[in-house]
C-alpha positions, -999 to +999 in steps of 0.1 A: -627-366-503-653-401-501-672-402-468-694-435-453-721-438-456-727-428-413-709-399-420-728-384-446-754-386-427-746-369-393-749-333-392-714-306-389-707-296-349-680-271-353-647-271-338-634-252-315-605-236-305-574-245-327-544-244-310-517-257-334-490-285-316-477-277-284-442-254-291-411-273-295-374-260-283-355-255-313-318-241-313-326-217-287-363-208-302-398-223-290-409-235-327-444-246-338-440-274-357-465-280-389-441-295-409-406-314-421-386-282-428-396-263-391-372-289-374-333-283-369-313-292-345-281-315-333-287-349-320-280-387-317-296-422-318-288-451-307-296-484-329-298-525-328-299-548-353-328-580-355-304-610-340-293-579-315-254-587-324-246-552-331-256-517-326-249-481-342-247-446-330-257-420-351-257-384-350-273-358-373-273-321-375-304-311-392-309-276-405-344-266-419-354-298-425-325-309-441-294-336-426-265-316-434-237-338-412-242-373-405-219-392-382-226-435-381-205-456-357-206-486-351-200-518-332-199-554-330-209-564-369-187-566-400-215-564-417-231-531-402-195-513-404-199-518-448-235-508-443-226-476-426-201-464-452-237-467-477-257-450-447-233-421-448-237-415-489-273-413-487-281-392-459-271-354-462-293-333-487-320-360-475-347-342-450-356-358-419-386-375-431-367-392-465-345-402-449-365-421-424-383-431-448-351-449-469-337-485-460-303-475-444-290-512-456-286-524-411-315-529-390-293-515-365-289-483-390-325-475-390-337-479-360-309-451-355-325-431-377-357-438-358-345-431-319-333-400-336-362-388-360-382-392-324-355-369-305-356-344-329-395-342-341-399-340-298-373-314-291-353-336-272-324-333-286-281-320-275-289-281-293-324-274-284-317-242-262-287-234-280-286-203-297-284-215-334-279-243-329-236-262-338-222-254-366-219-279-393-190-303-386-199-303-350-206-337-345-168-351-354-159-333-316-180-365-300-146-381-319-115-393-300-078-374-308-070-388-348-111-384-346-114-418-338-141-437-328-141-442-281-145-478-279-139-489-244-142-538-248-139-555-219-140-589-211-137-609-179-150-642-163-162-654-131-134-684-132-100-659-144-116-621-136-115-586-159-096-581-189-095-543-205-089-541-237-096-510-250-110-477-231-117-440-240-078-433-239-069-461-263-054-497-264-051-515-234-010-528-238-005-532-203-027-542-167-016-531-133-026-557-104-015-549-072-005-580-039-041-590-041-039-594-083-063-564-084-067-539-114-052-508-104-040-494-137-032-496-172-006-488-193-020-476-231-012-466-269-036-434-284-043-449-318-054-425-331-028-397-325-006-424-330-019-429-373-018-390-371+018-387-361+025-417-390+005-404-415+028-366-407+065-384-416+070-400-375+086-430-376+066-458-360+082-469-333+091-430-317+050-428-329+048-454-307+062-441-281+049-405-278+016-417-277+020-446-240+004-430-213-007-449-185-039-444-162-044-456-124-015-461-101+002-479-125+034-471-111+026-488-081+019-522-094+031-554-078+028-571-112+013-563-149-002-583-175-007-585-213-047-585-213-047-603-245-017-628-239-024-637-198 
């Protein structure tokens, strides 16, 4: 160890009590983290790219410092979705510190990794007080039916009002309006479940009809519009 001339001339002063790191909650235990293998938990991180044209939601399930499960969801940038495919291959098996210092291809995914790292090492995880945390695969519970990300897409203008395009239930095919032309409900198709039924052998038209639903006062509308055409 090299010391500067000023430090070499200093007399030693004995250090007082050493308390170590503050304990953090991890999977139902209080842990004093000294090294990366002391970190466990499941959490989420949200990131954005430099031009802020896209964002990423990253879910990691970490056990003893190792990423055992990764869910990468992206929105708003076609390049980012392809980067997510690469990140999905890169992340599992790495230590949390390795992942933080790995180029995950896209700025938004890198920022999400930074944000989730802070949550994990400070004990601010979803599983902080859950004994033994969550099993590997728990990240899939964040997805909708048919293992499809839940997406909300709404477009509106002051001149023409709002258009519901896609919500948690699914792809919006029709918006219901009352006598004042105010939105009071909508009809949707559960895309994830529809495609699942088709994959399992159901005829496409039958699968489509099976997975149609409505929300709100849809049946009592004065008028119905196609949000993509009208």
